[in-house]
C-alpha positions as CSV (number, residue, x, y, z in Angstrom):
1,M,14.0,25.1,133.1
2,S,11.9,22.6,134.9
3,N,9.5,23.4,137.2
4,E,10.6,20.8,139.8
5,F,12.2,21.6,143.2
6,T,14.7,19.2,144.5
7,R,15.3,19.3,148.3
8,F,18.8,20.9,148.8
9,C,19.5,20.4,152.7
10,K,17.6,21.4,156.0
11,L,16.8,25.0,156.6
12,A,18.8,24.9,160.0
13,E,22.0,23.9,157.8
14,V,22.0,27.5,156.3
15,P,21.4,30.2,159.2
16,P,21.6,33.9,158.9
17,G,24.8,34.9,157.6
18,G,25.4,31.3,156.2
19,K,25.7,29.5,152.5
20,K,26.0,26.2,151.5
21,A,26.7,24.5,148.0
22,L,25.8,21.3,146.9
23,R,25.4,19.7,143.6
24,I,22.1,18.9,142.1
25,N,22.3,16.7,138.9
26,D,25.2,18.5,137.3
27,T,24.9,21.7,138.4
28,W,26.5,23.5,141.6
29,V,23.8,25.4,143.5
30,L,24.8,27.9,146.2
31,V,21.9,29.0,148.5
32,C,22.8,32.0,150.6
33,N,20.9,33.3,153.8
34,T,21.1,37.0,153.6
35,R,19.1,39.7,154.7
36,E,16.4,37.2,156.2
37,R,16.2,35.8,152.6
38,L,17.3,32.7,150.7
39,L,18.8,33.3,147.6
40,A,20.0,30.6,145.2
41,V,22.3,30.9,142.6
42,S,25.3,29.0,140.5
43,G,28.1,27.8,142.7
44,I,30.6,29.1,139.6
45,C,31.8,32.1,138.8
46,S,31.1,33.0,135.4
47,H,34.3,34.4,134.7
48,Q,36.7,31.3,134.8
49,A,34.3,28.6,136.0
50,R,35.9,28.9,139.7
51,P,33.9,27.9,143.1
52,L,32.1,30.6,144.4
53,F,31.3,29.1,148.0
54,N,34.5,30.8,149.8
55,G,33.3,34.1,148.4
56,R,31.9,36.7,150.9
57,V,28.4,37.6,151.0
58,R,27.3,41.4,151.9
59,N,24.4,43.3,151.0
60,C,23.0,40.5,148.7
61,K,26.0,40.2,146.6
62,I,28.7,37.8,146.5
63,T,32.6,38.3,145.8
64,C,34.5,35.6,143.7
65,P,37.1,34.6,146.1
66,V,39.6,34.1,143.2
67,H,39.1,37.2,140.9
68,G,37.0,39.7,143.0
69,A,34.3,39.9,140.8
70,R,31.1,40.7,142.5
71,F,27.6,39.4,141.4
72,D,24.2,40.3,142.6
73,L,22.4,37.3,144.6
74,E,18.9,38.6,143.3
75,T,19.5,38.9,139.6
76,G,22.9,36.8,139.1
77,Q,24.4,39.9,137.2
78,A,28.1,40.4,137.3
79,L,29.1,43.9,138.6
80,D,32.6,44.0,138.2
81,L,35.5,43.2,136.0
82,P,37.1,40.8,135.4
83,A,33.5,38.8,135.1
84,T,31.1,40.2,132.2
85,K,28.6,37.6,132.0
86,P,25.8,36.7,134.7
87,I,25.7,33.9,136.7
88,P,22.3,32.0,136.6
89,V,19.7,32.5,139.6
90,Y,17.2,29.7,140.9
91,E,14.0,29.8,142.4
92,V,14.4,28.4,146.2
93,R,11.4,27.5,148.6
94,V,11.0,26.2,152.2
95,V,8.6,23.2,152.7
96,D,8.5,21.7,156.4
97,D,11.8,22.8,157.1
98,W,13.6,21.9,153.9
99,I,15.1,24.1,151.6
100,E,14.0,23.3,147.9
101,V,15.7,24.5,144.5
102,C,14.3,24.5,141.2
103,V,17.3,24.2,138.7
């Protein structure tokens, strides 16, 4: 993994309780603002490569809208079947009101 951060979006675009998915190079990244923290993970479910963007975020976990598998937004760990593999997590920071992600 590189140590280079990429601008993702303005901080105001991901308000508390919000989320936003964008492609950085060839990687779909999902940033969630939950529990007053920004967390960045893969925007794709590890089970069958379905988008996670429309999934429900609750208690620092996201639920795949297609299969119902849940993932921990802090660790990427798969918490429910049918997913058994974790999703990647990415370092995130805020610089000058911009969210930046290291993919």
